[in-house]
C-alpha positions as CSV (number, residue, x, y, z in Angstrom):
1,T,0.0,0.0,0.0
2,A,1.0,3.6,-0.3
3,S,1.2,4.1,3.4
4,A,3.5,1.2,3.9
5,L,5.8,2.4,1.0
6,L,5.8,5.9,2.7
7,Y,6.8,4.4,6.1
8,Q,9.5,2.3,4.5
9,L,10.9,5.5,2.8
10,I,10.9,7.6,5.9
11,S,12.3,4.9,8.3
12,T,15.1,3.9,5.9
13,P,18.4,5.8,6.2
14,L,19.3,7.8,3.1
15,T,23.1,7.4,2.5
16,S,25.6,5.9,0.3
17,S,27.2,2.9,1.7
18,S,30.6,2.4,0.1
19,V,31.8,6.0,-0.6
20,C,34.9,7.3,1.2
21,H,35.0,11.1,1.7
22,H,38.1,12.5,3.3
23,S,39.7,15.7,4.3
24,V,43.3,16.6,3.1
25,A,45.7,13.7,3.2
26,A,43.3,11.4,5.0
27,D,43.0,7.8,3.9
28,C,40.0,5.5,4.3
29,P,41.6,2.1,5.1
30,A,38.6,0.8,7.1
31,R,35.0,0.6,6.0
32,C,31.8,1.8,7.6
33,P,29.0,-0.6,8.2
34,S,26.5,-0.9,5.5
35,G,24.3,2.1,5.2
36,W,26.8,4.5,6.7
37,T,29.0,7.0,4.8
38,Q,32.6,7.5,5.6
39,F,34.3,10.9,6.2
40,G,37.9,10.6,7.3
41,S,38.1,8.1,10.3
42,R,34.4,8.5,11.1
43,C,31.1,7.1,9.7
44,F,27.8,9.1,9.4
45,I,24.2,8.1,8.7
46,F,21.2,10.4,8.2
47,Y,17.6,9.5,9.3
48,Y,14.8,11.4,7.8
49,Q,12.2,10.2,10.5
50,S,11.8,13.0,13.0
51,R,12.5,12.5,16.7
52,K,13.1,14.5,19.8
53,W,16.8,15.1,20.5
54,S,17.0,12.6,23.4
55,D,15.1,9.9,21.4
56,A,17.4,10.5,18.4
57,E,20.4,10.1,20.7
58,K,19.1,6.9,22.2
59,F,18.5,5.5,18.6
60,C,22.0,6.5,17.6
61,I,23.4,4.7,20.7
62,S,21.3,1.6,19.8
63,I,23.1,1.3,16.4
64,G,26.5,1.9,17.8
65,G,27.1,5.6,17.7
66,N,25.8,9.0,19.0
67,L,24.2,12.0,17.4
68,A,26.9,13.5,15.2
69,S,29.7,15.6,16.6
70,I,31.4,18.1,14.2
71,H,35.0,19.1,14.6
72,S,35.9,21.0,11.5
73,S,34.6,23.2,8.6
74,D,35.1,20.3,6.3
75,E,33.0,17.9,8.5
76,N,30.3,20.6,8.8
77,T,30.1,20.9,5.0
78,F,30.1,17.2,4.6
79,V,27.3,16.6,7.0
80,S,25.3,19.5,5.7
81,D,25.7,18.3,2.1
82,M,24.6,14.8,3.1
83,I,21.5,16.1,4.6
84,N,20.8,18.3,1.7
85,R,21.2,15.5,-0.8
86,A,18.9,13.3,1.2
87,S,16.1,15.7,2.2
88,G,16.7,19.2,1.0
89,S,17.9,21.8,3.5
90,R,16.1,20.3,6.6
91,N,17.0,21.5,10.1
92,T,18.5,18.4,11.6
93,W,19.7,17.3,15.0
94,I,23.3,16.8,15.7
95,G,24.9,15.9,19.1
96,G,25.5,19.3,20.7
97,H,23.7,20.2,24.0
98,D,24.2,22.6,26.8
99,A,22.0,21.1,29.5
100,V,25.0,21.0,31.9
101,D,26.2,24.3,33.3
102,R,25.1,26.2,30.1
103,R,28.2,24.9,28.4
104,W,28.0,23.3,25.0
105,L,29.1,19.6,24.9
106,W,28.9,16.7,22.4
107,S,26.9,13.7,23.4
108,D,29.8,11.4,22.3
109,G,32.1,13.0,24.9
110,S,34.5,14.6,22.4
111,S,35.7,18.2,22.8
112,F,33.5,21.0,21.6
113,E,36.2,23.0,20.0
114,Y,34.7,23.9,16.6
115,A,31.4,25.8,16.1
116,H,29.5,27.2,13.2
117,W,26.7,29.2,14.9
118,Y,24.3,31.3,12.9
119,S,24.5,35.1,13.6
120,N,23.4,35.9,17.3
121,Q,23.2,32.1,18.2
122,P,23.1,30.4,20.5
123,D,20.6,32.7,22.1
124,N,18.7,30.3,24.4
125,S,15.4,32.0,23.4
126,G,12.7,31.3,25.9
127,G,15.2,29.9,28.3
128,N,14.8,26.3,27.0
129,Q,16.9,25.9,23.9
130,H,19.5,23.3,24.9
131,C,20.0,21.2,21.8
132,L,21.8,21.8,18.5
133,E,20.4,21.7,15.0
134,I,22.4,22.1,11.8
135,N,21.1,23.5,8.4
136,Y,19.8,26.7,10.0
137,G,20.0,29.6,7.6
138,G,22.2,27.5,5.3
139,D,24.8,25.2,6.9
140,Y,24.9,27.0,10.2
141,W,24.0,25.9,13.7
142,N,21.2,27.0,16.0
143,D,20.0,26.1,19.5
144,M,16.5,24.8,19.8
145,P,14.2,23.2,22.4
146,C,15.1,19.5,22.7
147,T,11.4,18.5,22.6
148,Y,11.2,19.5,18.9
149,S,11.1,16.6,16.4
150,R,13.8,16.8,13.7
151,P,15.6,14.3,11.4
152,F,19.0,13.5,12.7
153,V,22.5,12.4,11.9
154,C,24.4,9.8,13.9
155,S,28.1,9.3,13.8
156,R,30.7,6.7,15.0
157,D,34.3,6.0,14.8
158,L,35.7,3.4,12.4
């Protein structure tokens, strides 16, 4: 039926499985699991089915990763382009949050050293914007309430 086909479409990850994307001088000796796309020494996968930030993080953990952390301009461009190819320019959850001491952290525990915030962001508008979305105003980042439902990107190390 049409509804079954639509469900299959939105619940299936939209990625390329055997493509190796890399930054300058990076090699891709290992392979990502099927359905994931490699960039440098990490694997990424986009899910179109919208979830709240915490539910998206739990799902990413269940498949061996976390919501994506981003550590360079090249990675940001790669993730944004991956989302755009799969869904158009949808605002999409990645793994940043500031629920602890109003300091931005990545859910995978890695250092939050790179940022690509939109102008005047993060602003914590309304006092409850503690989760990070990408593809805001282009490929920029924005803080949003974690209870909003968004598509999401998971990442994992090789």
